[in-house]
C-alpha positions as protocol buffer text, in pm:
chain_id: "A"
residue {
  index: 1
  type: MET
  ca { x: 4842 y: -6411 z: 4224 }
}
residue {
  index: 2
  type: TRP
  ca { x: 4749 y: -6131 z: 4005 }
}
residue {
  index: 3
  type: ARG
  ca { x: 4512 y: -5848 z: 3948 }
}
residue {
  index: 4
  type: SER
  ca { x: 4483 y: -5860 z: 3567 }
}
residue {
  index: 5
  type: ASP
  ca { x: 4813 y: -5876 z: 3437 }
}
residue {
  index: 6
  type: GLU
  ca { x: 5012 y: -5745 z: 3802 }
}
residue {
  index: 7
  type: PRO
  ca { x: 5114 y: -6023 z: 4011 }
}
residue {
  index: 8
  type: ILE
  ca { x: 5012 y: -5959 z: 4374 }
}
residue {
  index: 9
  type: GLY
  ca { x: 5313 y: -5980 z: 4582 }
}
residue {
  index: 10
  type: ASN
  ca { x: 5712 y: -6164 z: 4441 }
}
residue {
  index: 11
  type: LEU
  ca { x: 5572 y: -6444 z: 4308 }
}
residue {
  index: 12
  type: ASN
  ca { x: 5897 y: -6526 z: 4221 }
}
residue {
  index: 13
  type: LEU
  ca { x: 6066 y: -6509 z: 4560 }
}
residue {
  index: 14
  type: ILE
  ca { x: 5721 y: -6681 z: 4777 }
}
residue {
  index: 15
  type: PHE
  ca { x: 5732 y: -6967 z: 4553 }
}
residue {
  index: 16
  type: LYS
  ca { x: 6127 y: -7069 z: 4572 }
}
residue {
  index: 17
  type: ARG
  ca { x: 6034 y: -7021 z: 4921 }
}
residue {
  index: 18
  type: ILE
  ca { x: 5674 y: -7339 z: 4846 }
}
residue {
  index: 19
  type: ALA
  ca { x: 5989 y: -7566 z: 4702 }
}
residue {
  index: 20
  type: HIS
  ca { x: 6211 y: -7554 z: 4979 }
}
residue {
  index: 21
  type: LYS
  ca { x: 5998 y: -7673 z: 5221 }
}
residue {
  index: 22
  type: GLY
  ca { x: 5957 y: -7854 z: 4974 }
}
residue {
  index: 23
  type: LEU
  ca { x: 5511 y: -7817 z: 5028 }
}
residue {
  index: 24
  type: LYS
  ca { x: 5356 y: -7918 z: 4666 }
}
residue {
  index: 25
  type: VAL
  ca { x: 5166 y: -7668 z: 4462 }
}
residue {
  index: 26
  type: ALA
  ca { x: 4830 y: -7663 z: 4299 }
}
residue {
  index: 27
  type: PHE
  ca { x: 4626 y: -7381 z: 4173 }
}
residue {
  index: 28
  type: ALA
  ca { x: 4277 y: -7442 z: 4146 }
}
residue {
  index: 29
  type: THR
  ca { x: 4076 y: -7133 z: 4011 }
}
residue {
  index: 30
  type: ASN
  ca { x: 3736 y: -7075 z: 3934 }
}
residue {
  index: 31
  type: ASN
  ca { x: 3838 y: -6816 z: 3593 }
}
residue {
  index: 32
  type: SER
  ca { x: 3723 y: -7092 z: 3323 }
}
residue {
  index: 33
  type: SER
  ca { x: 3863 y: -6812 z: 3021 }
}
residue {
  index: 34
  type: LYS
  ca { x: 4222 y: -6926 z: 3009 }
}
residue {
  index: 35
  type: THR
  ca { x: 4368 y: -7322 z: 2954 }
}
residue {
  index: 36
  type: PRO
  ca { x: 4623 y: -7492 z: 3134 }
}
residue {
  index: 37
  type: HIS
  ca { x: 4882 y: -7380 z: 2924 }
}
residue {
  index: 38
  type: GLU
  ca { x: 4824 y: -7023 z: 2925 }
}
residue {
  index: 39
  type: TYR
  ca { x: 4813 y: -7056 z: 3282 }
}
residue {
  index: 40
  type: VAL
  ca { x: 5151 y: -7147 z: 3269 }
}
residue {
  index: 41
  type: LYS
  ca { x: 5267 y: -6959 z: 3060 }
}
residue {
  index: 42
  type: LYS
  ca { x: 5126 y: -6622 z: 3220 }
}
residue {
  index: 43
  type: LEU
  ca { x: 5327 y: -6782 z: 3564 }
}
residue {
  index: 44
  type: SER
  ca { x: 5600 y: -6825 z: 3396 }
}
residue {
  index: 45
  type: ALA
  ca { x: 5594 y: -6455 z: 3301 }
}
residue {
  index: 46
  type: PHE
  ca { x: 5606 y: -6370 z: 3738 }
}
residue {
  index: 47
  type: GLY
  ca { x: 5869 y: -6631 z: 3759 }
}
residue {
  index: 48
  type: VAL
  ca { x: 5661 y: -6914 z: 3879 }
}
residue {
  index: 49
  type: ASP
  ca { x: 5743 y: -7268 z: 3718 }
}
residue {
  index: 50
  type: VAL
  ca { x: 5469 y: -7504 z: 3709 }
}
residue {
  index: 51
  type: THR
  ca { x: 5358 y: -7806 z: 3440 }
}
residue {
  index: 52
  type: PRO
  ca { x: 4949 y: -7780 z: 3355 }
}
residue {
  index: 53
  type: SER
  ca { x: 4868 y: -8080 z: 3557 }
}
residue {
  index: 54
  type: GLN
  ca { x: 4960 y: -7834 z: 3820 }
}
residue {
  index: 55
  type: ILE
  ca { x: 4677 y: -7610 z: 3709 }
}
residue {
  index: 56
  type: VAL
  ca { x: 4299 y: -7707 z: 3774 }
}
residue {
  index: 57
  type: THR
  ca { x: 3999 y: -7442 z: 3652 }
}
residue {
  index: 58
  type: SER
  ca { x: 3615 y: -7448 z: 3684 }
}
residue {
  index: 59
  type: SER
  ca { x: 3653 y: -7595 z: 3257 }
}
residue {
  index: 60
  type: ILE
  ca { x: 3785 y: -7829 z: 3417 }
}
residue {
  index: 61
  type: ALA
  ca { x: 3551 y: -7922 z: 3629 }
}
residue {
  index: 62
  type: VAL
  ca { x: 3225 y: -7844 z: 3398 }
}
residue {
  index: 63
  type: ALA
  ca { x: 3373 y: -8056 z: 3176 }
}
residue {
  index: 64
  type: ASN
  ca { x: 3423 y: -8338 z: 3455 }
}
residue {
  index: 65
  type: LEU
  ca { x: 3079 y: -8314 z: 3513 }
}
residue {
  index: 66
  type: LEU
  ca { x: 2910 y: -8336 z: 3171 }
}
residue {
  index: 67
  type: LYS
  ca { x: 3140 y: -8716 z: 3117 }
}
residue {
  index: 68
  type: LEU
  ca { x: 2981 y: -8835 z: 3419 }
}
residue {
  index: 69
  type: ARG
  ca { x: 2596 y: -8708 z: 3236 }
}
residue {
  index: 70
  type: PHE
  ca { x: 2678 y: -8807 z: 2916 }
}
residue {
  index: 71
  type: PRO
  ca { x: 2945 y: -9006 z: 2864 }
}
residue {
  index: 72
  type: SER
  ca { x: 2907 y: -9099 z: 2513 }
}
residue {
  index: 73
  type: GLY
  ca { x: 2989 y: -8674 z: 2430 }
}
residue {
  index: 74
  type: GLY
  ca { x: 2787 y: -8459 z: 2276 }
}
residue {
  index: 75
  type: ASN
  ca { x: 2677 y: -8115 z: 2131 }
}
residue {
  index: 76
  type: VAL
  ca { x: 2674 y: -7834 z: 2411 }
}
residue {
  index: 77
  type: PHE
  ca { x: 2596 y: -7475 z: 2335 }
}
residue {
  index: 78
  type: VAL
  ca { x: 2874 y: -7295 z: 2531 }
}
residue {
  index: 79
  type: ILE
  ca { x: 2927 y: -6924 z: 2654 }
}
residue {
  index: 80
  type: GLY
  ca { x: 3222 y: -6906 z: 2705 }
}
residue {
  index: 81
  type: GLU
  ca { x: 3588 y: -6846 z: 2557 }
}
residue {
  index: 82
  type: ASN
  ca { x: 3912 y: -7099 z: 2502 }
}
residue {
  index: 83
  type: GLY
  ca { x: 3966 y: -7209 z: 2845 }
}
residue {
  index: 84
  type: LEU
  ca { x: 3608 y: -7368 z: 2894 }
}
residue {
  index: 85
  type: ILE
  ca { x: 3579 y: -7521 z: 2480 }
}
residue {
  index: 86
  type: GLU
  ca { x: 3905 y: -7681 z: 2505 }
}
residue {
  index: 87
  type: ALA
  ca { x: 3839 y: -7842 z: 2803 }
}
residue {
  index: 88
  type: LEU
  ca { x: 3519 y: -7967 z: 2646 }
}
residue {
  index: 89
  type: HIS
  ca { x: 3671 y: -8142 z: 2390 }
}
residue {
  index: 90
  type: ASP
  ca { x: 3922 y: -8296 z: 2570 }
}
residue {
  index: 91
  type: GLN
  ca { x: 3632 y: -8462 z: 2739 }
}
residue {
  index: 92
  type: GLY
  ca { x: 3522 y: -8582 z: 2348 }
}
residue {
  index: 93
  type: PHE
  ca { x: 3245 y: -8240 z: 2315 }
}
residue {
  index: 94
  type: MET
  ca { x: 3151 y: -8009 z: 2030 }
}
residue {
  index: 95
  type: THR
  ca { x: 3051 y: -7698 z: 2092 }
}
residue {
  index: 96
  type: TYR
  ca { x: 2889 y: -7393 z: 1953 }
}
residue {
  index: 97
  type: SER
  ca { x: 2800 y: -7079 z: 2024 }
}
residue {
  index: 98
  type: GLU
  ca { x: 2477 y: -6969 z: 1743 }
}
residue {
  index: 99
  type: ALA
  ca { x: 2216 y: -7101 z: 1735 }
}
residue {
  index: 100
  type: GLN
  ca { x: 2193 y: -7394 z: 1530 }
}
residue {
  index: 101
  type: THR
  ca { x: 1983 y: -7759 z: 1444 }
}
residue {
  index: 102
  type: ALA
  ca { x: 2147 y: -8029 z: 1694 }
}
residue {
  index: 103
  type: ASN
  ca { x: 2090 y: -8208 z: 1952 }
}
residue {
  index: 104
  type: THR
  ca { x: 2204 y: -8052 z: 2201 }
}
residue {
  index: 105
  type: CYS
  ca { x: 2331 y: -8227 z: 2541 }
}
residue {
  index: 106
  type: ALA
  ca { x: 2374 y: -7916 z: 2778 }
}
residue {
  index: 107
  type: VAL
  ca { x: 2409 y: -7520 z: 2799 }
}
residue {
  index: 108
  type: VAL
  ca { x: 2749 y: -7442 z: 2963 }
}
residue {
  index: 109
  type: MET
  ca { x: 2808 y: -7121 z: 3050 }
}
residue {
  index: 110
  type: GLY
  ca { x: 3164 y: -6907 z: 3254 }
}
residue {
  index: 111
  type: ILE
  ca { x: 3275 y: -6579 z: 3179 }
}
residue {
  index: 112
  type: ASP
  ca { x: 3275 y: -6476 z: 2845 }
}
residue {
  index: 113
  type: ARG
  ca { x: 3426 y: -6079 z: 2749 }
}
residue {
  index: 114
  type: PHE
  ca { x: 3278 y: -6136 z: 2425 }
}
residue {
  index: 115
  type: ILE
  ca { x: 2908 y: -6216 z: 2521 }
}
residue {
  index: 116
  type: THR
  ca { x: 2627 y: -6064 z: 2274 }
}
residue {
  index: 117
  type: TYR
  ca { x: 2229 y: -6082 z: 2305 }
}
residue {
  index: 118
  type: LYS
  ca { x: 2219 y: -6345 z: 2105 }
}
residue {
  index: 119
  type: LYS
  ca { x: 2414 y: -6619 z: 2272 }
}
residue {
  index: 120
  type: MET
  ca { x: 2179 y: -6497 z: 2623 }
}
residue {
  index: 121
  type: ALA
  ca { x: 1855 y: -6569 z: 2416 }
}
residue {
  index: 122
  type: GLU
  ca { x: 1987 y: -6908 z: 2228 }
}
residue {
  index: 123
  type: ALA
  ca { x: 2094 y: -6986 z: 2541 }
}
residue {
  index: 124
  type: THR
  ca { x: 1742 y: -6899 z: 2742 }
}
residue {
  index: 125
  type: LEU
  ca { x: 1569 y: -7113 z: 2451 }
}
residue {
  index: 126
  type: LEU
  ca { x: 1768 y: -7380 z: 2444 }
}
residue {
  index: 127
  type: ILE
  ca { x: 1694 y: -7401 z: 2865 }
}
residue {
  index: 128
  type: ARG
  ca { x: 1423 y: -7316 z: 2862 }
}
residue {
  index: 129
  type: GLN
  ca { x: 1309 y: -7634 z: 2602 }
}
residue {
  index: 130
  type: GLY
  ca { x: 1473 y: -7879 z: 2887 }
}
residue {
  index: 131
  type: VAL
  ca { x: 1833 y: -7898 z: 2796 }
}
residue {
  index: 132
  type: PRO
  ca { x: 2056 y: -7927 z: 3107 }
}
residue {
  index: 133
  type: PHE
  ca { x: 2224 y: -7582 z: 3246 }
}
residue {
  index: 134
  type: PHE
  ca { x: 2583 y: -7643 z: 3408 }
}
residue {
  index: 135
  type: ALA
  ca { x: 2799 y: -7320 z: 3476 }
}
residue {
  index: 136
  type: THR
  ca { x: 3217 y: -7283 z: 3590 }
}
residue {
  index: 137
  type: ASN
  ca { x: 3123 y: -7095 z: 3839 }
}
residue {
  index: 138
  type: THR
  ca { x: 2932 y: -6840 z: 3971 }
}
residue {
  index: 139
  type: ASP
  ca { x: 3153 y: -6569 z: 4098 }
}
residue {
  index: 140
  type: LYS
  ca { x: 2941 y: -6200 z: 4117 }
}
residue {
  index: 141
  type: THR
  ca { x: 3307 y: -6010 z: 4043 }
}
residue {
  index: 142
  type: PHE
  ca { x: 3605 y: -6037 z: 3808 }
}
residue {
  index: 143
  type: PRO
  ca { x: 3894 y: -5846 z: 3981 }
}
residue {
  index: 144
  type: THR
  ca { x: 4073 y: -5659 z: 3784 }
}
residue {
  index: 145
  type: PRO
  ca { x: 4380 y: -5356 z: 3884 }
}
residue {
  index: 146
  type: LYS
  ca { x: 4078 y: -5071 z: 3862 }
}
residue {
  index: 147
  type: GLY
  ca { x: 3821 y: -5248 z: 4048 }
}
residue {
  index: 148
  type: GLU
  ca { x: 3561 y: -5510 z: 4069 }
}
residue {
  index: 149
  type: VAL
  ca { x: 3405 y: -5543 z: 3701 }
}
residue {
  index: 150
  type: PRO
  ca { x: 3086 y: -5870 z: 3667 }
}
residue {
  index: 151
  type: GLY
  ca { x: 3223 y: -6185 z: 3685 }
}
residue {
  index: 152
  type: ALA
  ca { x: 3037 y: -6475 z: 3519 }
}
residue {
  index: 153
  type: GLY
  ca { x: 2790 y: -6513 z: 3749 }
}
residue {
  index: 154
  type: SER
  ca { x: 2655 y: -6116 z: 3700 }
}
residue {
  index: 155
  type: TRP
  ca { x: 2561 y: -6293 z: 3354 }
}
residue {
  index: 156
  type: ILE
  ca { x: 2474 y: -6635 z: 3495 }
}
residue {
  index: 157
  type: ALA
  ca { x: 2196 y: -6458 z: 3699 }
}
residue {
  index: 158
  type: VAL
  ca { x: 2051 y: -6381 z: 3368 }
}
residue {
  index: 159
  type: LEU
  ca { x: 1956 y: -6713 z: 3272 }
}
residue {
  index: 160
  type: THR
  ca { x: 1841 y: -6770 z: 3614 }
}
residue {
  index: 161
  type: THR
  ca { x: 1621 y: -6456 z: 3589 }
}
residue {
  index: 162
  type: ALA
  ca { x: 1491 y: -6536 z: 3259 }
}
residue {
  index: 163
  type: THR
  ca { x: 1422 y: -6969 z: 3287 }
}
residue {
  index: 164
  type: ASP
  ca { x: 1351 y: -7002 z: 3682 }
}
residue {
  index: 165
  type: ILE
  ca { x: 1667 y: -7240 z: 3655 }
}
residue {
  index: 166
  type: GLN
  ca { x: 1953 y: -7259 z: 3869 }
}
residue {
  index: 167
  type: PRO
  ca { x: 2259 y: -7433 z: 3697 }
}
residue {
  index: 168
  type: GLN
  ca { x: 2467 y: -7777 z: 3803 }
}
residue {
  index: 169
  type: VAL
  ca { x: 2821 y: -7551 z: 3938 }
}
residue {
  index: 170
  type: ALA
  ca { x: 3161 y: -7668 z: 3936 }
}
residue {
  index: 171
  type: GLY
  ca { x: 3377 y: -7421 z: 4051 }
}
residue {
  index: 172
  type: LYS
  ca { x: 3431 y: -7327 z: 4390 }
}
residue {
  index: 173
  type: PRO
  ca { x: 3264 y: -7321 z: 4638 }
}
residue {
  index: 174
  type: MET
  ca { x: 3127 y: -7661 z: 4540 }
}
residue {
  index: 175
  type: PRO
  ca { x: 3483 y: -7912 z: 4579 }
}
residue {
  index: 176
  type: SER
  ca { x: 3519 y: -8043 z: 4365 }
}
residue {
  index: 177
  type: VAL
  ca { x: 3768 y: -7776 z: 4177 }
}
residue {
  index: 178
  type: LEU
  ca { x: 4009 y: -7919 z: 4543 }
}
residue {
  index: 179
  type: GLN
  ca { x: 3989 y: -8194 z: 4495 }
}
residue {
  index: 180
  type: ILE
  ca { x: 4085 y: -8246 z: 4147 }
}
residue {
  index: 181
  type: ALA
  ca { x: 4347 y: -8084 z: 4265 }
}
residue {
  index: 182
  type: ALA
  ca { x: 4409 y: -8313 z: 4570 }
}
residue {
  index: 183
  type: ALA
  ca { x: 4410 y: -8530 z: 4347 }
}
residue {
  index: 184
  type: ARG
  ca { x: 4703 y: -8422 z: 4170 }
}
residue {
  index: 185
  type: CYS
  ca { x: 4933 y: -8379 z: 4490 }
}
residue {
  index: 186
  type: GLY
  ca { x: 4848 y: -8698 z: 4634 }
}
residue {
  index: 187
  type: THR
  ca { x: 4740 y: -8586 z: 4905 }
}
residue {
  index: 188
  type: LEU
  ca { x: 4493 y: -8596 z: 5157 }
}
residue {
  index: 189
  type: PRO
  ca { x: 4203 y: -8342 z: 5219 }
}
residue {
  index: 190
  type: ALA
  ca { x: 4353 y: -8285 z: 5572 }
}
residue {
  index: 191
  type: GLU
  ca { x: 4721 y: -8305 z: 5470 }
}
residue {
  index: 192
  type: THR
  ca { x: 4613 y: -8017 z: 5249 }
}
residue {
  index: 193
  type: LEU
  ca { x: 4567 y: -7630 z: 5270 }
}
residue {
  index: 194
  type: VAL
  ca { x: 4297 y: -7442 z: 5034 }
}
residue {
  index: 195
  type: VAL
  ca { x: 4436 y: -7023 z: 5025 }
}
residue {
  index: 196
  type: GLY
  ca { x: 4233 y: -6766 z: 4874 }
}
residue {
  index: 197
  type: ASP
  ca { x: 4109 y: -6404 z: 4861 }
}
residue {
  index: 198
  type: ARG
  ca { x: 3758 y: -6491 z: 4883 }
}
residue {
  index: 199
  type: ILE
  ca { x: 3576 y: -6596 z: 5138 }
}
residue {
  index: 200
  type: SER
  ca { x: 3237 y: -6767 z: 4930 }
}
residue {
  index: 201
  type: THR
  ca { x: 3389 y: -6964 z: 4710 }
}
residue {
  index: 202
  type: ASP
  ca { x: 3782 y: -7029 z: 4801 }
}
residue {
  index: 203
  type: ILE
  ca { x: 3745 y: -7076 z: 5192 }
}
residue {
  index: 204
  type: VAL
  ca { x: 3366 y: -7233 z: 5147 }
}
residue {
  index: 205
  type: GLY
  ca { x: 3461 y: -7422 z: 4948 }
}
residue {
  index: 206
  type: GLY
  ca { x: 3777 y: -7533 z: 5119 }
}
residue {
  index: 207
  type: GLN
  ca { x: 3575 y: -7619 z: 5435 }
}
residue {
  index: 208
  type: ALA
  ca { x: 3283 y: -7802 z: 5194 }
}
residue {
  index: 209
  type: ALA
  ca { x: 3604 y: -8028 z: 5105 }
}
residue {
  index: 210
  type: GLY
  ca { x: 3691 y: -8048 z: 5431 }
}
residue {
  index: 211
  type: MET
  ca { x: 4035 y: -7923 z: 5403 }
}
residue {
  index: 212
  type: PRO
  ca { x: 4189 y: -7622 z: 5644 }
}
residue {
  index: 213
  type: THR
  ca { x: 4193 y: -7305 z: 5430 }
}
residue {
  index: 214
  type: ALA
  ca { x: 4383 y: -6990 z: 5465 }
}
residue {
  index: 215
  type: LEU
  ca { x: 4246 y: -6657 z: 5426 }
}
residue {
  index: 216
  type: VAL
  ca { x: 4502 y: -6410 z: 5256 }
}
residue {
  index: 217
  type: LEU
  ca { x: 4416 y: -6034 z: 5308 }
}
residue {
  index: 218
  type: THR
  ca { x: 4512 y: -5909 z: 4928 }
}
residue {
  index: 219
  type: GLY
  ca { x: 4207 y: -5929 z: 4797 }
}
residue {
  index: 220
  type: VAL
  ca { x: 3824 y: -5923 z: 4789 }
}
residue {
  index: 221
  type: SER
  ca { x: 3780 y: -6064 z: 5133 }
}
residue {
  index: 222
  type: THR
  ca { x: 3898 y: -5827 z: 5432 }
}
residue {
  index: 223
  type: GLU
  ca { x: 3974 y: -5908 z: 5741 }
}
residue {
  index: 224
  type: GLU
  ca { x: 3706 y: -5826 z: 6015 }
}
residue {
  index: 225
  type: GLU
  ca { x: 3465 y: -6041 z: 5746 }
}
residue {
  index: 226
  type: GLY
  ca { x: 3712 y: -6309 z: 5777 }
}
residue {
  index: 227
  type: ASN
  ca { x: 3764 y: -6301 z: 6195 }
}
residue {
  index: 228
  type: ASN
  ca { x: 3311 y: -6316 z: 6177 }
}
residue {
  index: 229
  type: TRP
  ca { x: 3348 y: -6648 z: 5965 }
}
residue {
  index: 230
  type: ARG
  ca { x: 3155 y: -6929 z: 6106 }
}
residue {
  index: 231
  type: PRO
  ca { x: 3289 y: -7206 z: 6061 }
}
residue {
  index: 232
  type: LYS
  ca { x: 3668 y: -7020 z: 6171 }
}
residue {
  index: 233
  type: ILE
  ca { x: 3906 y: -6987 z: 5889 }
}
residue {
  index: 234
  type: ASN
  ca { x: 4207 y: -7164 z: 6065 }
}
residue {
  index: 235
  type: ILE
  ca { x: 4433 y: -6869 z: 5901 }
}
residue {
  index: 236
  type: ILE
  ca { x: 4407 y: -6582 z: 5853 }
}
residue {
  index: 237
  type: THR
  ca { x: 4743 y: -6380 z: 5690 }
}
residue {
  index: 238
  type: PRO
  ca { x: 4745 y: -6042 z: 5486 }
}
residue {
  index: 239
  type: SER
  ca { x: 4944 y: -6240 z: 5197 }
}
residue {
  index: 240
  type: LEU
  ca { x: 5079 y: -6475 z: 4997 }
}
residue {
  index: 241
  type: GLU
  ca { x: 5464 y: -6367 z: 5105 }
}
residue {
  index: 242
  type: ALA
  ca { x: 5299 y: -6348 z: 5536 }
}
residue {
  index: 243
  type: LEU
  ca { x: 5197 y: -6739 z: 5492 }
}
residue {
  index: 244
  type: VAL
  ca { x: 5538 y: -6858 z: 5317 }
}
residue {
  index: 245
  type: GLY
  ca { x: 5740 y: -6734 z: 5595 }
}
């Protein structure tokens, strides 16, 4: 869809074509930094009008997982940004990111561009004490106009190295984000096309959810990687614009 603040293609035209075809759209992203309202504002700047309910983030998915595990809520140590904090608050959790005495029910980590050694040290201590460890996603890199930079997964790897504990992951390639998106569209898995540019998350997640997949070649994965992938990807296309036609 975009790299930083640069749209990939004419998004206004693309989504007008999608609307003309009568197709339902939801946006399922592993980026946990923004709230749905912030994504609505960003898409609006590209000429795409959507509602917050059409945005499903890995923050929403991980907050849902925590609600299932801890129905009464609780205190959560968070390494992450506003999108993750708001999603946890919406599910009734109290959040903190500085060392303090608290009955912590979970450590939750997403991308945090204000990360510090102090945060990582506190999270390590809590996890090693047996506090459950959750993560929004494990994307190793994050795309920018200059290239790939460290993503949430790169920092999560530090905690897994320090604790020997793997987190419970909510985002793609786990199917929960896509399942939430399909539910909001009111579509069955077979009726829901998952479109993405990264095989390891978008395509694997779509296949895990039992949904057809389309790989666009404007991002991370290459055409050669797409052709060699098994199970076979349903559609490989140069861009979202080419897919929509």
